[in-house]
C-alpha positions in Angstrom: -10.1 -13.7 -132.4 -10.8 -17.5 -133.1 -13.1 -16.6 -135.9 -10.4 -14.4 -137.4 -7.9 -17.3 -137.1 -10.2 -19.6 -139.0 -10.6 -17.2 -141.8 -6.8 -16.2 -141.8 -5.5 -20.0 -141.8 -7.9 -21.1 -144.4 -6.4 -19.0 -147.1 -4.2 -21.8 -148.2 -7.6 -23.4 -149.4 -7.6 -20.7 -151.9 -4.3 -22.0 -153.5 -5.6 -25.6 -153.3 -8.9 -24.6 -155.2 -6.7 -22.8 -157.6 -4.4 -25.8 -158.3 -7.6 -28.1 -158.7 -9.3 -25.5 -161.0 -6.2 -25.5 -163.3 -6.8 -29.2 -163.8 -9.0 -29.9 -166.7 -10.0 -33.3 -165.3 -11.3 -31.8 -161.9 -15.0 -30.9 -161.7 -16.6 -28.4 -159.2 -18.6 -31.4 -157.9 -15.2 -32.8 -156.6 -14.6 -29.7 -154.7 -18.1 -29.8 -153.1 -17.5 -33.3 -152.1 -14.2 -32.6 -150.7 -15.6 -29.8 -148.7 -18.4 -31.8 -147.3 -16.0 -34.3 -146.1 -13.8 -31.5 -144.8 -16.7 -30.1 -142.7 -17.2 -33.5 -140.9 -13.6 -33.7 -140.1 -13.6 -30.1 -138.9 -16.3 -31.0 -136.4 -14.6 -34.2 -135.4 -11.4 -32.1 -134.9 -13.2 -29.7 -132.7 -14.5 -32.6 -130.4 -11.1 -34.4 -130.3 -9.2 -31.2 -129.4 -11.6 -30.4 -126.5 -11.2 -34.0 -125.2 -7.5 -34.3 -125.4 -6.4 -30.8 -124.4 -5.8 -31.7 -120.8 -3.8 -35.0 -121.7 -1.3 -33.2 -123.9 1.9 -33.5 -121.9 3.7 -30.5 -123.4 2.7 -27.1 -124.5 -0.2 -27.3 -127.0 1.3 -24.6 -129.2 4.3 -26.8 -129.9 2.1 -29.6 -131.1 0.0 -27.2 -133.2 3.1 -25.5 -134.6 5.0 -28.6 -135.5 1.9 -30.3 -137.1 1.3 -27.3 -139.5 5.0 -27.0 -140.4 5.2 -30.7 -141.2 1.8 -30.4 -143.2 3.2 -27.3 -145.1 6.4 -29.1 -146.0 4.5 -32.3 -147.1 2.3 -30.1 -149.5 5.3 -28.5 -151.0 7.1 -31.9 -151.4 3.9 -33.5 -152.9 4.1 -31.1 -155.7 7.7 -32.2 -156.6 7.0 -35.9 -156.0 3.7 -35.9 -158.2 4.2 -34.5 -161.6 1.0 -35.8 -163.3 -2.5 -35.3 -162.1 -5.3 -38.0 -162.3 -8.3 -38.9 -160.2 -6.0 -40.5 -157.6 -4.0 -37.3 -157.2 -7.3 -35.1 -156.8 -8.5 -37.5 -154.0 -5.1 -37.4 -152.2 -5.4 -33.4 -152.4 -8.8 -33.5 -151.1 -8.0 -35.8 -148.2 -4.9 -33.8 -147.3 -6.9 -30.6 -147.5 -9.5 -32.2 -145.2 -7.0 -33.4 -142.6 -5.4 -30.0 -142.8 -8.7 -28.3 -142.1 -9.2 -30.7 -139.1 -5.7 -29.8 -137.7 -6.6 -26.2 -138.3 -9.8 -26.5 -136.2 -8.0 -28.6 -133.5 -5.2 -26.0 -133.3 -7.5 -23.0 -132.9 -9.7 -25.0 -130.5 -6.7 -25.9 -128.3 -5.2 -22.3 -128.5 -8.5 -20.7 -127.5 -9.7 -23.1 -124.9 -11.7 -22.8 -122.7 -13.5 -20.2 -124.8 -13.8 -22.2 -127.9 -17.1 -23.0 -129.5 -18.6 -24.7 -132.4 -18.2 -21.5 -134.3 -14.5 -22.5 -135.0 -15.1 -25.6 -137.1 -17.9 -23.9 -138.9 -15.8 -20.9 -139.8 -12.8 -23.0 -140.9 -15.0 -25.2 -143.1 -17.1 -22.2 -144.5 -13.8 -20.3 -145.2 -12.2 -23.4 -147.0 -15.2 -23.8 -149.2 -15.5 -20.2 -150.0 -11.8 -19.7 -150.7 -11.3 -22.9 -152.8 -14.6 -22.4 -154.7 -13.7 -18.8 -155.7 -10.2 -19.8 -156.7 -11.4 -22.9 -158.5 -13.8 -20.5 -160.6 -10.9 -18.0 -161.1 -8.7 -20.7 -162.3 -11.0 -21.3 -165.2 -10.5 -17.8 -166.5 -8.0 -16.9 -169.2 -5.9 -14.8 -166.9 -5.3 -17.6 -164.1 -4.5 -20.2 -166.6 -0.9 -18.4 -166.9 -0.2 -19.2 -163.3 2.0 -22.3 -162.9 0.4 -24.9 -160.9 3.5 -25.3 -158.9 3.3 -21.8 -157.7 -0.1 -22.5 -156.0 1.0 -25.4 -154.2 4.3 -23.9 -152.9 2.2 -20.8 -151.7 -0.3 -23.2 -150.0 2.5 -25.1 -148.2 4.2 -21.9 -147.1 1.0 -20.6 -145.8 0.7 -23.6 -143.5 4.4 -23.4 -142.4 3.8 -19.8 -141.6 0.9 -20.5 -139.5 3.0 -23.3 -137.8 5.6 -20.7 -136.9 3.0 -18.3 -135.6 1.6 -21.0 -133.3 5.2 -21.6 -132.0 6.4 -18.1 -131.6 3.3 -15.6 -131.4 1.4 -15.3 -128.3 -2.4 -14.8 -129.4 
């Protein structure tokens, strides 16, 4: 179930890869670097979650749920605040995607403790890379260029909000 959760909640990476792929300035190498950084943060998130689980004074599902809802709202707001894309925007998107993957790893680890294992950060990082790489190349096709970039960022943010609501209200 933890692996399935890692695959499902990483779907927002598809839309992040799509929005980066729609940018002519963004190269695939940038996405590889972002995902390498993301993998390191997923591992860090796993170890942090395992260490802080016992010290969370409230229900961990509340922390996870509100973190994802906030991240989703920030992703949607980011689109409306940033109209032009440059190298700085790509770095910010990569950083946010990496932090989001770390939070996903922490959330899944906390929810499934004590049965959590290193397969969680590996699954989350692998799924982020596969989804974002596939959509990056899809964005370079003629059909995907017709998709407005705003739609991909709004869908990505909505996916995070939905996962946050699931963490709050659905018992896994």
